[in-house]
Structure formats: structure tokens, C-alpha cells
C-alpha positions, 0 to 999 in steps of 0.5 A: 500500500505504501509503495503504491501511494508513493508512486502516485504521489511522485507522479503527481509531483512531476505533473504539478512541478510548475505549481508551487502551491500544488507541490506544497499540498502534495508534500503535506499529503505525503506526510499525512499518508506516511503518518497513517501508514505508520499508525496502521502498521503499529496496530496489532494483528487481530486475525491471530487473536484467539480470545472468546469475547463472550467469556471475557464479558462474563468474567468481567460481569462477575467481577463487577458484580462482586466488586 
């Protein structure tokens, strides 16, 4: 995803090289996109989680009841 996005933004940078305001907006978009990619890569892989949420909810309800 990151590589494809970089290629498209670089192409737009070439197209709008004469317009400094467009280039500045593209630089901002590149920074925002890299921040989003960094945040997405920091997320845990939930497909590997093997937790029964119903059991967790039951235990939490029991603890809250006796608290």
C-alpha cells in the first residue's frame, strides 16, 4: 500500500512541478499518508487473536458484580 501511494504521489509531483502551491499540498499529503501508514502498521494483528469475547464479558460481569 505504501509503495503504491508513493508512486502516485511522485507522479503527481512531476505533473504539478510548475505549481508551487500544488507541490506544497502534495508534500503535506505525503506526510499525512506516511503518518497513517505508520499508525496502521503499529496496530496489532487481530486475525491471530484467539480470545472468546463472550467469556471475557462474563468474567468481567462477575467481577463487577462482586466488586
